[in-house]
Structure formats: C-alpha cells, structure tokens
LOVEX-673727 format. One record per residue: residue in one letter; x, y, z of N, C-alpha, C, O in turn. Coordinates in pm, whole numbers, padded with zeros to 5 digits, always signed. Layout:
aXYZXYZXYZXYZ ...
***
This chain:
m-16702+00378-19992-16634+00397-20120-16721+00340-20230-16781+00233-20214 r-16728+00410-20344-16815+00367-20454-16752+00247-20524-16630+00236-20533 p-16838+00156-20576-16786+00044-20653-16712+00097-20775-16748+00201-20830 g-16610+00024-20814-16535+00062-20932-16402+00128-20898-16314+00133-20984 r-16385+00178-20774-16255+00233-20733-16177+00129-20655-16234+00045-20586 s-16047+00138-20666-15963+00048-20585-15974+00092-20441-15956+00210-20411 g-16002-00001-20352-16015+00039-20212-16038-00080-20125-16002-00193-20159 i-16101-00055-20009-16117-00158-19909-16238-00242-19936-16230-00365-19926 g-16348-00182-19969-16470-00260-19979-16549-00224-20102-16513-00136-20181 t-16656-00295-20115-16744-00271-20228-16858-00179-20190-16939-00139-20274 a-16864-00146-20058-16973-00061-20012-16930+00009-19886-16835-00033-19819 g-17002+00119-19853-16977+00190-19728-16887+00309-19749-16765+00293-19752 d-16945+00431-19765-16867+00550-19790-16782+00591-19670-16686+00667-19686 g-16816+00541-19549-16741+00580-19430-16621+00492-19403-16551+00512-19304 a-16594+00393-19491-16482+00303-19467-16350+00377-19486-16343+00468-19568 p-16244+00339-19410-16116+00403-19427-16057+00372-19565-16085+00266-19621 s-15976+00462-19619-15923+00447-19754-15777+00405-19750-15694+00471-19688 i-15745+00293-19817-15607+00250-19828-15528+00351-19910-15411+00378-19881 e-15590+00406-20012-15522+00504-20096-15477+00625-20016-15373+00683-20045 r-15556+00663-19915-15527+00781-19836-15437+00749-19717-15344+00824-19688 d-15463+00637-19646-15396+00609-19519-15297+00492-19528-15235+00458-19427 g-15282+00430-19645-15200+00308-19655-15055+00331-19619-14997+00250-19547 l-14995+00438-19666-14854+00463-19639-14829+00483-19490-14732+00430-19436 a-14916+00559-19424-14900+00581-19280-14916+00450-19203-14843+00424-19106 t-15011+00367-19246-15032+00239-19179-14912+00147-19197-14869+00082-19102 l-14857+00142-19319-14739+00059-19344-14620+00109-19264-14541+00028-19213 a-14605+00241-19251-14496+00296-19171-14509+00256-19025-14410+00222-18960 q-14633+00259-18974-14656+00218-18835-14624+00070-18815-14561+00032-18717 a-14667-00013-18912-14640-00156-18904-14490-00184-18913-14437-00266-18839 a-14421-00114-19006-14278-00134-19023-14202-00096-18897-14105-00162-18860 l-14245+00014-18830-14181+00056-18707-14194-00051-18600-14099-00078-18526 a-14313-00112-18591-14334-00218-18492-14249-00340-18523-14189-00401-18434 l-14243-00376-18652-14167-00495-18690-14017-00475-18670-13945-00569-18637 r-13970-00353-18688-13827-00326-18677-13784-00300-18533-13675-00340-18494 g-13868-00234-18456-13825-00186-18325-13865-00273-18208-13818-00249-18097 t-13950-00373-18228-13995-00457-18117-13914-00585-18113-13901-00655-18213 g-13858-00614-17995-13774-00732-17982-13849-00861-17963-13790-00969-17971 d-13980-00854-17936-14060-00974-17916-14138-01005-18043-14210-00919-18093 l-14123-01126-18096-14185-01161-18223-14338-01153-18215-14401-01097-18305 g-14396-01207-18110-14542-01207-18098-14598-01067-18094-14698-01038-18160 t-14535-00977-18017-14582-00839-18007-14570-00766-18139-14662-00696-18182 a-14453-00782-18205-14431-00715-18333-14534-00758-18437-14591-00674-18506 c-14556-00887-18447-14651-00938-18547-14794-00897-18512-14873-00868-18601 a-14827-00897-18383-14962-00858-18341-14991-00713-18378-15101-00682-18425 i-14894-00624-18357-14913-00483-18392-14929-00467-18543-15017-00394-18589 a-14843-00534-18620-14850-00523-18765-14982-00576-18819-15043-00513-18906 c-15027-00690-18768-15153-00747-18814-15272-00660-18772-15369-00647-18846 s-15262-00599-18654-15368-00510-18609-15379-00389-18701-15489-00342-18730 c-15264-00338-18746-15265-00226-18841-15335-00265-18971-15412-00188-19027 a-15306-00389-19018-15369-00435-19142-15519-00449-19126-15594-00407-19214 v-15563-00506-19016-15707-00525-18993-15777-00390-18988-15884-00373-19046 s-15716-00295-18917-15778-00163-18905-15783-00090-19039-15884-00030-19074 a-15672-00096-19113-15666-00023-19239-15756-00082-19346-15811-00010-19429 l-15772-00214-19344-15850-00282-19448-15997-00299-19409-16079-00339-19492 g-16031-00270-19285-16168-00293-19240-16200-00441-19231-16314-00482-19255 a-16098-00523-19197-16116-00668-19187-16173-00704-19051-16179-00621-18960 s-16216-00830-19039-16271-00876-18912-16162-00934-18822-16170-00922-18700 a-16062-00997-18881-15956-01059-18802-15842-01099-18895-15857-01101-19017 s-15729-01130-18834-15614-01179-18911-15550-01293-18834-15565-01303-18713 r-15477-01378-18906-15404-01488-18845-15267-01495-18910-15252-01476-19030 l-15166-01523-18826-15030-01534-18877-14977-01673-18845-14976-01715-18729 l-14936-01744-18948-14881-01879-18934-14732-01875-18963-14687-01809-19056 r-14657-01946-18883-14512-01954-18902-14475-02094-18949-14527-02193-18896 v-14386-02103-19048-14344-02232-19103-14200-02259-19060-14111-02178-19083 d-14179-02374-18996-14044-02413-18956-13965-02449-19082-14001-02542-19153 s-13857-02376-19108-13782-02397-19232-13712-02531-19236-13678-02580-19344 r-13690-02594-19118-13620-02723-19117-13715-02841-19122-13687-02940-19190 s-13826-02832-19051-13919-02946-19046-14042-02926-19132-14110-03023-19166 g-14074-02801-19170-14195-02773-19247-14320-02767-19162-14430-02751-19215 a-14306-02780-19030-14422-02774-18940-14480-02633-18938-14406-02535-18948 i-14613-02625-18925-14682-02496-18925-14729-02466-18783-14783-02553-18715 r-14707-02341-18739-14749-02300-18604-14823-02168-18612-14785-02078-18688 l-14928-02158-18533-15005-02034-18524-14940-01945-18418-14920-01988-18304 i-14906-01821-18456-14848-01726-18362-14961-01647-18296-15029-01568-18362 e-14981-01669-18167-15083-01597-18092-15035-01455-18063-14916-01425-18078 d-15127-01367-18021-15090-01231-17987-14991-01227-17870-14910-01135-17859 s-14998-01329-17783-14908-01335-17668-14768-01382-17707-14677-01378-17624 g-14750-01427-17831-14622-01478-17876-14611-01628-17869-14516-01686-17921 v-14708-01693-17804-14707-01839-17794-14737-01899-17931-14826-01851-18001 e-14665-02002-17968-14685-02068-18096-14746-02206-18073-14694-02286-17996 t-14858-02232-18140-14927-02360-18126-14929-02431-18261-14945-02366-18364 p-14913-02562-18262-14913-02637-18389-15046-02620-18462-15152-02611-18400 y-15039-02616-18594-15160-02603-18675-15149-02697-18795-15045-02706-18860 l-15260-02765-18823-15269-02855-18938-15355-02787-19044-15472-02759-19022 a-15294-02761-19160-15365-02690-19267-15486-02769-19314-15483-02892-19323 e-15593-02695-19342-15717-02757-19391-15694-02816-19530-15632-02754-19616 h-15745-02938-19549-15728-03005-19677-15796-02925-19788-15915-02895-19780 g-15718-02892-19892-15771-02815-20002-15786-02667-19973-15840-02593-20055 g-15738-02622-19855-15753-02484-19816-15642-02395-19870-15553-02444-19939 p-15648-02266-19839-15551-02170-19894-15409-02192-19843-15313-02170-19917 v-15394-02235-19718-15259-02256-19665-15191-02371-19739-15075-02361-19778 e-15264-02479-19757-15209-02593-19830-15171-02554-19973-15068-02596-20024 a-15257-02472-20037-15229-02428-20174-15106-02340-20181-15024-02353-20273 m-15091-02250-20084-14975-02160-20087-14845-02231-20055-14741-02197-20110 m-14851-02330-19965-14731-02407-19936-14684-02485-20059-14566-02516-20074 r-14780-02514-20145-14747-02590-20267-14706-02496-20380-14612-02526-20453 n-14777-02383-20396-14755-02296-20511-14681-02166-20478-14621-02105-20566 e-14684-02125-20350-14618-02002-20304-14669-01878-20378-14591-01788-20411 t-14797-01874-20404-14858-01757-20468-14973-01707-20382-15041-01787-20318 p-14999-01573-20379-15108-01518-20298-15245-01566-20347-15262-01600-20464 l-15341-01567-20255-15478-01605-20289-15571-01498-20235-15568-01464-20116 f-15655-01444-20323-15752-01342-20283-15892-01396-20314-15937-01396-20428 d-15958-01443-20210-16092-01502-20221-16195-01393-20191-16210-01350-20077 d-16266-01348-20296-16359-01236-20278-16494-01278-20222-16581-01194-20201 g-16510-01408-20197-16635-01456-20137-16741-01491-20237-16853-01524-20200 a-16707-01486-20367-16807-01520-20468-16846-01667-20460-16961-01703-20485 a-16751-01752-20426-16779-01896-20411-16782-01925-20260-16677-01945-20198 a-16900-01929-20204-16916-01941-20058-16867-02074-20004-16836-02084-19885 a-16859-02177-20088-16825-02311-20039-16675-02335-20029-16634-02442-19986 l-16590-02238-20067-16445-02260-20063-16396-02273-19918-16444-02201-19831 p-16302-02364-19893-16245-02375-19757-16163-02252-19723-16088-02201-19807 r-16178-02204-19600-16106-02083-19558-16042-02105-19420-16048-02016-19335 e-15983-02221-19397-15915-02254-19271-16011-02234-19153-15991-02148-19068 t-16115-02318-19152-16225-02303-19055-16177-02302-18910-16232-02230-18828 l-16075-02382-18879-16030-02396-18740-15964-02269-18685-15947-02257-18564 l-15928-02176-18772-15859-02056-18726-15953-01946-18680-15909-01851-18616 w-16083-01958-18712-16174-01846-18689-16288-01884-18596-16338-01997-18600 t-16328-01790-18512-16451-01808-18433-16572-01793-18525-16665-01874-18521 d-16570-01688-18607-16672-01667-18710-16604-01678-18845-16523-01591-18879 p-16633-01781-18924-16566-01799-19052-16582-01675-19140-16692-01620-19149 p-16474-01630-19205-16481-01510-19288-16559-01535-19417-16564-01647-19467 a-16619-01427-19468-16692-01436-19595-16599-01410-19713-16631-01447-19826 a-16485-01348-19688-16383-01325-19789-16248-01337-19721-16236-01317-19600 l-16146-01370-19800-16017-01401-19738-15903-01361-19830-15906-01385-19950 a-15801-01299-19769-15675-01273-19838-15568-01357-19769-15551-01350-19648 a-15498-01437-19848-15394-01525-19794-15267-01505-19876-15267-01521-19998 v-15158-01469-19807-15033-01435-19876-14918-01511-19812-14905-01509-19689 p-14834-01578-19891-14715-01643-19834-14613-01540-19791-14594-01438-19858 l-14547-01565-19680-14443-01475-19629-14309-01533-19672-14250-01617-19605 a-14262-01485-19786-14141-01540-19847-14031-01437-19850-14054-01320-19880 a-13910-01482-19818-13790-01398-19828-13685-01481-19900-13648-01589-19854 g-13636-01430-20012-13546-01510-20094-13622-01626-20153-13726-01608-20217 n-13570-01745-20133-13638-01865-20183-13697-01948-20071-13720-02068-20087 m-13722-01885-19956-13773-01956-19839-13905-01896-19794-13919-01775-19783 v-14003-01984-19768-14132-01941-19714-14127-01955-19562-14108-02064-19510 y-14144-01842-19493-14135-01842-19347-14271-01845-19279-14280-01867-19158 g-14379-01822-19355-14510-01823-19293-14619-01784-19391-14596-01772-19511 v-14739-01766-19336-14856-01730-19416-14935-01625-19339-14957-01639-19218 l-14977-01519-19408-15063-01416-19350-15204-01435-19405-15225-01438-19526 l-15300-01447-19312-15441-01463-19350-15520-01344-19293-15510-01314-19174 i-15597-01279-19378-15682-01167-19335-15825-01198-19376-15855-01215-19494 g-15914-01207-19276-16053-01242-19302-16144-01120-19298-16120-01026-19223 f-16248-01124-19379-16343-01012-19389-16484-01062-19361-16518-01175-19396 p-16565-00979-19297-16698-01024-19256-16797-01036-19371-16901-01101-19357 a-16766-00975-19486-16859-00978-19600-16779-00995-19728-16660-00963-19731 p-16840-01043-19834-16770-01053-19962-16717-00917-20004-16778-00814-19976 r-16602-00918-20072-16542-00793-20113-16450-00816-20232-16404-00927-20258 r-16426-00709-20303-16336-00716-20417-16200-00659-20374-16193-00557-20306 f-16094-00727-20415-15959-00682-20383-15902-00611-20505-15865-00673-20604 g-15894-00478-20494-15839-00400-20603-15687-00401-20601-15628-00455-20507 p-15622-00344-20701-15475-00341-20707-15411-00276-20585-15307-00322-20538 t-15473-00169-20534-15415-00102-20418-15421-00191-20295-15327-00196-20216 d-15534-00262-20278-15547-00357-20167-15438-00464-20174-15372-00494-20075 r-15422-00520-20292-15326-00628-20310-15183-00579-20284-15102-00649-20222 q-15153-00458-20333-15019-00404-20311-14993-00379-20163-14885-00408-20112 f-15094-00325-20093-15081-00300-19949-15056-00431-19874-14965-00439-19792 i-15137-00533-19901-15124-00661-19831-14990-00726-19862-14926-00781-19772 q-14948-00721-19988-14820-00783-20026-14702-00711-19961-14606-00775-19917 t-14710-00578-19953-14602-00502-19889-14592-00535-19741-14483-00553-19687 l-14707-00545-19675-14708-00583-19534-14654-00725-19517-14579-00753-19423 a-14692-00815-19610-14645-00953-19603-14493-00960-19619-14428-01040-19553 d-14438-00876-19706-14293-00874-19723-14223-00830-19595-14119-00885-19559 g-14280-00731-19528-14223-00687-19401-14229-00796-19295-14133-00816-19220 l-14342-00867-19289-14355-00978-19194-14257-01089-19227-14198-01149-19137 a-14238-01116-19357-14145-01222-19398-14003-01190-19353-13933-01277-19301 m-13960-01065-19372-13826-01027-19330-13811-01034-19178-13704-01067-19126 t-13920-01001-19107-13915-01010-18960-13902-01155-18914-13821-01185-18826 l-13981-01245-18974-13970-01386-18939-13832-01440-18973-13775-01520-18898 e-13779-01396-19089-13645-01440-19126-13542-01391-19025-13452-01465-18986 r-13557-01266-18981-13462-01210-18885-13465-01286-18753-13360-01316-18695 f-13586-01317-18704-13596-01389-18578-13543-01532-18592-13484-01586-18498 e-13565-01594-18707-13515-01729-18727-13363-01729-18733-13297-01816-18677 l-13307-01630-18802-13161-01620-18808-13103-01593-18670-12996-01642-18636 r-13176-01514-18590-13130-01489-18454-13128-01617-18372-13034-01642-18297 d-13233-01700-18387-13237-01829-18316-13126-01921-18363-13063-01990-18283 l-13102-01923-18495-12995-02007-18549-12859-01961-18498-12772-02043-18469 l-12840-01829-18487-12714-01776-18435-12696-01814-18290-12585-01849-18248 a-12805-01808-18212-12796-01848-18070-12761-01996-18058-12681-02034-17973 e-12821-02080-18144-12789-02222-18143-12643-02246-18181-12574-02329-18121 e-12596-02170-18281-12457-02187-18324-12360-02144-18215-12257-02209-18193 r-12392-02035-18146-12307-01992-18036-12303-02096-17924-12199-02122-17865 q-12420-02153-17897-12426-02257-17794-12344-02378-17836-12276-02440-17753 r-12350-02413-17966-12275-02527-18014-12124-02501-18004-12047-02589-17965 v-12083-02378-18040-11942-02342-18030-11896-02345-17885-11787-02393-17854 a-11980-02293-17795-11945-02294-17653-11931-02438-17601-11842-02468-17522 e-12020-02526-17647-12013-02666-17607-11886-02731-17660-11822-02810-17591 l-11849-02698-17785-11726-02753-17843-11604-02703-17765-11509-02778-17743 e-11606-02576-17724-11495-02523-17646-11485-02591-17511-11376-02622-17463 r-11602-02615-17448-11601-02686-17319-11548-02829-17338-11471-02879-17256 q-11590-02893-17448-11543-03028-17474-11393-03030-17500-11322-03120-17455 k-11345-02929-17575-11202-02921-17602-11124-02903-17472-11021-02966-17451 s-11175-02815-17385-11108-02793-17257-11107-02920-17172-11007-02953-17108 a-11221-02992-17174-11228-03117-17097-11133-03221-17155-11070-03296-17080 d-11121-03227-17288-11030-03324-17352-10885-03291-17318-10805-03381-17293 e-10852-03160-17319-10715-03121-17285-10683-03156-17140-10573-03201-17109 e-10779-03134-17052-10758-03168-16911-10743-03319-16893-10658-03365-16816 a-10828-03395-16965-10819-03542-16957-10684-03590-17009-10625-03682-16954 s-10636-03527-17118-10507-03565-17174-10394-03536-17076-10302-03615-17059 s-10403-03418-17011-10302-03383-16912-10304-03479-16794-10199-03523-16746 n-10425-03513-16748-10437-03609-16637-10382-03745-16677-10317-03813-16597 l-10410-03784-16803-10361-03913-16850-10209-03917-16849-10150-04017-16808 m-10145-03808-16896-09999-03804-16896-09943-03812-16753-09840-03875-16728 s-10013-03746-16661-09968-03752-16521-09979-03892-16466-09889-03940-16396 v-10090-03960-16498-10109-04097-16451-10003-04189-16511-09944-04270-16440 v-09980-04174-16642-09880-04259-16708-09743-04238-16647-09671-04333-16617 a-09705-04109-16627-09574-04080-16569-09563-04139-16428-09459-04194-16392 h-09669-04127-16350-09667-04180-16213-09657-04331-16213-09581-04389-16135 e-09733-04395-16302-09733-04541-16306-09598-04595-16353-09552-04697-16303 i-09534-04529-16448-09406-04576-16500-09294-04551-16400-09200-04629-16390 r-09304-04440-16325-09198-04405-16231-09181-04511-16122-09068-04539-16080 t-09291-04571-16077-09284-04668-15967-09201-04791-16003-09108-04824-15929 p-09230-04863-16113-09145-04979-16145-09002-04939-16180-08909-05014-16151 l-08983-04823-16243-08847-04780-16275-08767-04756-16147-08648-04789-16141 t-08831-04697-16045-08763-04674-15917-08721-04805-15853-08609-04818-15803 a-08812-04905-15855-08780-05036-15797-08668-05104-15874-08577-05162-15813 i-08674-05099-16006-08570-05163-16088-08433-05101-16059-08334-05171-16041 k-08431-04967-16055-08304-04899-16031-08250-04931-15893-08130-04954-15876 a-08339-04933-15791-08295-04956-15653-08235-05096-15637-08129-05111-15578 y-08303-05198-15690-08254-05335-15675-08132-05361-15763-08046-05441-15727 t-08124-05293-15877-08004-05306-15961-07884-05247-15891-07776-05307-15891 e-07901-05129-15831-07790-05068-15757-07749-05154-15639-07630-05164-15609 t-07845-05216-15571-07813-05305-15457-07729-05422-15504-07631-05460-15440 l-07769-05481-15618-07692-05593-15671-07552-05551-15711-07455-05623-15685 l-07539-05434-15773-07408-05387-15814-07319-05357-15694-07198-05379-15699 d-07378-05308-15586-07299-05277-15466-07261-05400-15385-07174-05394-15299 s-07327-05514-15413-07302-05635-15332-07254-05751-15418-07284-05867-15390 l-07180-05721-15523-07131-05827-15611-07039-05924-15538-07036-06043-15569 t-06966-05873-15440-06871-05959-15368-06930-06020-15242-06863-06095-15171 n-07057-05987-15214-07121-06039-15092-07199-06164-15127-07301-06155-15194 p-07155-06279-15083-07224-06404-15119-07359-06420-15050-07440-06505-15089 h-07384-06340-14947-07510-06354-14874-07623-06268-14930-07735-06272-14879 t-07596-06191-15032-07700-06106-15093-07806-06193-15160-07772-06281-15239 p-07934-06170-15130-08043-06252-15192-08065-06214-15339-08165-06153-15376 r-07964-06252-15422-07969-06211-15562-08092-06265-15634-08154-06195-15714 e-08127-06388-15605-08240-06450-15675-08370-06373-15649-08449-06349-15741 r-08391-06333-15523-08513-06258-15491-08511-06121-15558-08611-06076-15613 f-08392-06054-15553-08382-05921-15615-08406-05929-15766-08478-05847-15824 l-08344-06030-15830-08362-06045-15975-08507-06079-16009-08559-06037-16113 g-08571-06156-15921-08713-06187-15944-08799-06063-15938-08890-06046-16020 i-08769-05975-15840-08844-05849-15830-08819-05763-15953-08912-05705-16010 i-08692-05754-15994-08661-05675-16114-08734-05730-16236-08787-05654-16317 n-08737-05863-16249-08807-05925-16362-08956-05894-16358-09017-05863-16460 d-09016-05902-16238-09160-05871-16224-09189-05725-16259-09288-05694-16324 e-09100-05635-16215-09121-05494-16242-09105-05463-16392-09174-05377-16446 c-09013-05534-16458-08999-05517-16603-09125-05563-16675-09172-05500-16770 d-09181-05676-16626-09307-05723-16686-09417-05621-16664-09497-05593-16753 r-09421-05564-16543-09526-05466-16515-09506-05340-16599-09603-05280-16645 l-09380-05301-16619-09352-05186-16703-09397-05210-16847-09448-05120-16913 t-09377-05332-16893-09422-05367-17028-09573-05357-17038-09626-05306-17137 r-09642-05406-16935-09789-05398-16936-09836-05253-16932-09934-05216-16997 l-09765-05169-16854-09803-05029-16847-09789-04960-16983-09874-04880-17023 v-09681-04992-17053-09660-04930-17183-09770-04972-17281-09820-04891-17358 t-09806-05100-17276-09910-05149-17368-10050-05111-17322-10146-05123-17398 d-10062-05065-17197-10194-05031-17145-10223-04880-17148-10318-04835-17084 i-10143-04803-17222-10170-04659-17229-10309-04632-17287-10380-04543-17242 l-10346-04712-17388-10480-04697-17444-10587-04730-17340-10691-04664-17333 d-10559-04833-17258-10654-04867-17153-10667-04753-17052-10776-04731-16998 l-10558-04682-17026-10564-04570-16932-10653-04459-16985-10729-04397-16909 s-10645-04432-17116-10732-04330-17173-10877-04374-17166-10966-04292-17143 r-10901-04503-17186-11037-04554-17172-11083-04547-17027-11200-04525-16998 l-10988-04568-16935-11022-04559-16793-11066-04418-16758-11160-04401-16679 e-11000-04316-16815-11041-04177-16793-11183-04153-16842-11258-04075-16784 a-11219-04222-16952-11353-04205-17009-11453-04302-16949-11569-04306-16991 g-11410-04383-16850-11501-04479-16788-11531-04598-16876-11634-04663-16859 q-11441-04628-16971-11467-04737-17064-11361-04847-17056-11357-04933-17143 r-11278-04845-16954-11172-04944-16943-11232-05080-16909-11298-05092-16806 p-11212-05182-16993-11269-05314-16964-11195-05383-16849-11074-05366-16836 l-11265-05459-16769-11204-05535-16659-11155-05670-16712-11226-05740-16784 r-11030-05704-16674-10975-05836-16710-10973-05919-16581-10877-05915-16504 l-11080-05992-16560-11098-06064-16434-11020-06196-16433-11011-06267-16533 s-10965-06225-16315-10897-06353-16292-10903-06384-16143-10932-06296-16062 r-10875-06510-16107-10876-06551-15966-10731-06566-15920-10649-06627-15989 f-10700-06512-15803-10563-06520-15751-10566-06500-15600-10664-06454-15543 e-10452-06538-15536-10438-06522-15392-10399-06377-15361-10300-06325-15412 l-10479-06313-15277-10457-06173-15248-10332-06150-15166-10260-06052-15187 s-10303-06241-15071-10187-06221-14983-10057-06222-15063-09965-06146-15033 r-10050-06306-15164-09929-06311-15245-09908-06179-15320-09796-06128-15326 m-10016-06126-15376-10004-05998-15448-09958-05887-15355-09870-05808-15391 i-10018-05881-15235-09984-05772-15143-09839-05783-15098-09771-05681-15082 r-09790-05905-15076-09650-05921-15037-09557-05877-15150-09452-05816-15126 e-09594-05909-15274-09513-05865-15388-09510-05713-15395-09406-05653-15422 v-09625-05650-15372-09630-05504-15373-09545-05446-15261-09473-05348-15281 a-09554-05507-15143-09474-05459-15030-09325-05471-15059-09247-05382-15025 d-09284-05583-15122-09143-05600-15157-09098-05495-15257-08983-05450-15253 s-09189-05455-15348-09150-05362-15453-09129-05220-15400-09067-05138-15467 v-09181-05190-15280-09162-05055-15223-09056-05057-15114-09042-04959-15040 d-08980-05168-15103-08873-05171-15004-08772-05061-15027-08714-05005-14933 s-08750-05029-15157-08650-04926-15187-08694-04789-15138-08611-04701-15116 l-08826-04770-15119-08878-04643-15068-08886-04644-14916-08855-04544-14851 s-08927-04759-14859-08947-04765-14714-08817-04786-14638-08805-04743-14523 g-08716-04854-14702-08590-04882-14633-08517-04758-14586-08485-04749-14468 p-08489-04663-14674-08416-04543-14628-08488-04466-14519-08424-04396-14440 r-08619-04478-14512-08695-04405-14408-08722-04493-14286-08789-04451-14192 q-08669-04616-14289-08685-04710-14178-08832-04730-14141-08869-04733-14024 i-08914-04743-14246-09057-04762-14225-09088-04910-14241-09056-04971-14343 g-09151-04968-14137-09187-05110-14142-09325-05129-14204-09413-05045-14188 i-09343-05239-14275-09471-05271-14339-09521-05402-14282-09456-05506-14298 e-09634-05399-14217-09695-05521-14161-09813-05560-14248-09895-05476-14286 i-09823-05689-14281-09929-05739-14369-10017-05834-14289-09969-05930-14229 e-10147-05805-14288-10243-05892-14221-10351-05931-14321-10450-05860-14338 v-10331-06044-14387-10425-06095-14487-10437-06244-14468-10337-06313-14446 e-10558-06297-14478-10576-06442-14470-10495-06508-14580-10509-06473-14697 p-10410-06603-14546-10319-06660-14646-10388-06733-14760-10334-06742-14869 d-10508-06785-14735-10578-06861-14840-10693-06782-14904-10780-06840-14968 l-10693-06648-14886-10800-06566-14942-10782-06552-15093-10681-06498-15139 v-10879-06601-15170-10875-06594-15316-10982-06495-15362-11097-06502-15320 v-10943-06403-15450-11037-06303-15499-11048-06315-15651-10960-06370-15717 e-11157-06262-15704-11175-06252-15849-11178-06103-15883-11271-06032-15847 a-11075-06056-15954-11061-05913-15980-10968-05893-16098-10914-05988-16154 d-10952-05765-16135-10854-05728-16236-10721-05711-16163-10702-05613-16092 a-10630-05806-16180-10507-05809-16103-10422-05684-16125-10365-05631-16031 d-10415-05637-16249-10329-05522-16277-10384-05395-16211-10308-05319-16152 l-10515-05373-16222-10574-05255-16159-10563-05262-16007-10537-05160-15943 l-10582-05381-15950-10574-05395-15805-10430-05373-15758-10405-05315-15653 r-10334-05421-15840-10194-05399-15805-10162-05248-15807-10091-05198-15719 r-10214-05178-15905-10193-05033-15911-10253-04964-15789-10195-04871-15734 l-10371-05012-15748-10436-04954-15631-10349-04970-15507-10327-04873-15434 y-10299-05092-15484-10217-05115-15365-10085-05040-15372-10036-04992-15270 l-10026-05029-15493-09902-04953-15506-09923-04805-15473-09840-04743-15407 n-10034-04750-15520-10063-04610-15489-10084-04589-15340-10029-04497-15281 l-10164-04678-15279-10192-04665-15136-10064-04682-15053-10037-04604-14962 l-09988-04787-15086-09869-04816-15006-09760-04712-15032-09688-04672-14940 g-09748-04669-15158-09649-04566-15189-09677-04435-15117-09585-04372-15065 n-09805-04394-15114-09842-04271-15042-09822-04288-14892-09781-04194-14824 a-09852-04409-14839-09835-04433-14696-09688-04420-14657-09656-04358-14555 v-09600-04477-14737-09456-04467-14709-09410-04322-14720-09330-04275-14638 k-09459-04252-14820-09415-04115-14845-09455-04021-14732-09378-03931-14696 f-09574-04040-14675-09626-03944-14577-09620-03995-14433-09667-03926-14342 s-09562-04113-14411-09547-04163-14273-09420-04104-14212-09324-04073-14283 p-09419-04088-14080-09298-04038-14015-09185-04141-14022-09211-04261-14032 v-09062-04095-14016-08946-04183-14020-08952-04282-13901-08973-04242-13787 g-08933-04408-13930-08938-04511-13827-09077-04560-13796-09094-04637-13702 g-09179-04516-13874-09316-04558-13848-09346-04694-13906-09259-04759-13964 v-09471-04738-13889-09515-04869-13938-09639-04849-14023-09694-04946-14076 
***
C-alpha cells in the first residue's frame, strides 16, 4: 500500500487491506467471541484474526481482575498466568488513563512490555478493553517494523477491542453468577441443617423434660394413694421428687446449653463426686418405669469411686441408658 493512505503499513503493495477485508475479519472475530464457550479459544481466534488482518507479528491479551486489580496473561490454551506490567510501559499507562496507545516505532527506546514477546515489536498498538466504566483487560498488537496507524487501523483495532471487552465482561459475569448460585446453595444447605438441628434440639428437650416429669408424677401418685399407710417411705419419695424438680429446673435453664451441645460448643462444668451415689439416685428415679414391668436393677460400682466430670451431663447419660434398658428389656428381666 502506498504511503499516505489509511491502511496496514507504510510499505508493501502485497499487504492485506483493512479497508477491503476489515468487515469480514471483524465478523469472523465476532462469531468466535459470541459462539465459543471457552474464553481462551474465543480470544485466541479473535486475536489471530487481528494479527492476520493487520499484518502484525503477534498479539497478547491481558485480563484484569475487577476485584483485585491483578493482571493475568491469557494463553492460547486458556491458561491464565500472572503478569507484572513493565514500569512506564503501555499497560501501566492504560490502567492509569484508560486511553489507547499507538506507538508507531518512531521512538525506539519506548518500553513495549518486553517480557511478553520473544522478539520485541518495533511498533505497538495497545488498547484498554473497557465495558461501561470497568476495564476488563488490555489488547496488545506488536508489529515487526515501524508503521503508521491510520484512522481505519485505529477504528478496526478499537472495534475488535470492544468485542473482546464485552466477551471478558460476559465470562466474568458468568463466573460471578456461578459463585452466587454456589453461595445460595450453601445458604440453603445451612438453613436445612439449622432446621434439622432445631428439630433435634426440640426432641432432646422434650425427652429430657419428660423423664423428671414422669418420676414426679409417679411418686406423687404413690404418696396420694398411701396417705393412710404409715409404712410408706414418704421422706425418700419426697426427696426424689425434690431432686427431680431441681433437675427439671436445671433442664429449663440449660436449653441454651443444649443448643450449644448440638453445635459442639457446650462447656463442661467439672466437679468431683461419688459415682455410686449418682447411679443409685438415677436407679431410684426410674423405679416408676421398672416397677410395673417387674424389672430388677443391679448396681455394681465401687462405693468409694470418685470421678471428676460434668455431673449433669453424666446423669443424663445414665438416665438415657437406664431408661432405654428398662424400656427394651423383657418383663421380669434384670
């Protein structure tokens, strides 16, 4: 093309013409950007179209993370590698000013992102990939010899850059949508787990409260039925009722502790006590369950065995074990 016309180069009549083939090239690039589901492949095809149409030596596409500002080089394979912009180079300038840079090679000493090229370009076109008010990347096109960028060249490169910007925006929005869906799914799983934990907590509370209420009712009815019997061990029965009322009070005040227990955060309240005494108290409290079924309870514990534990939790453990044993043992068993 002769000097003085808008085109690809300043010399070489056999060079392809942007004026003649630009629209077809842009259509091919747009088709790749719109129809390819892989970002690396789509960008590689579009950049290859630009290199071929402009008679360039190579192109590079940089992606900018909109949240962190980190810059990554998009390889043809789609792999993204971190990139540090050259100090005073075109990428640094565009990230600051967001305006295109067309280096015609007149000033040979200008930085042109040396680390991106095997053979440093003699001329460079660098355009920010902006959509709306967000910069999603930078398109760099290198040329093997100095050249002048006419209006048609600049329009072609800017149009291609706009297409790349919208593609990067689309893929970023797709990633953000996938993250949001994952977050919503996690919230739904957490909600389901919380509802299940709440249901389990209510079951535990109901079970724990039912046991002392059953004992209180059974011993109260026994006392009422034996008011005229002087041999009824009223003092022992009243003592059991008093202990069960105390335990019921602790259960009511420990509902918060039960929720923490479900979450594995229930603190231990350690104390030292005789284990045999606790077990006998528990055995006495289930007499109302074992008596009608004629189930005997034998206790074999060292009388002077002292343990350090959470007395309330240990009492609940023995009540559950002994209550289930009475419930599922045959009538007349031990």
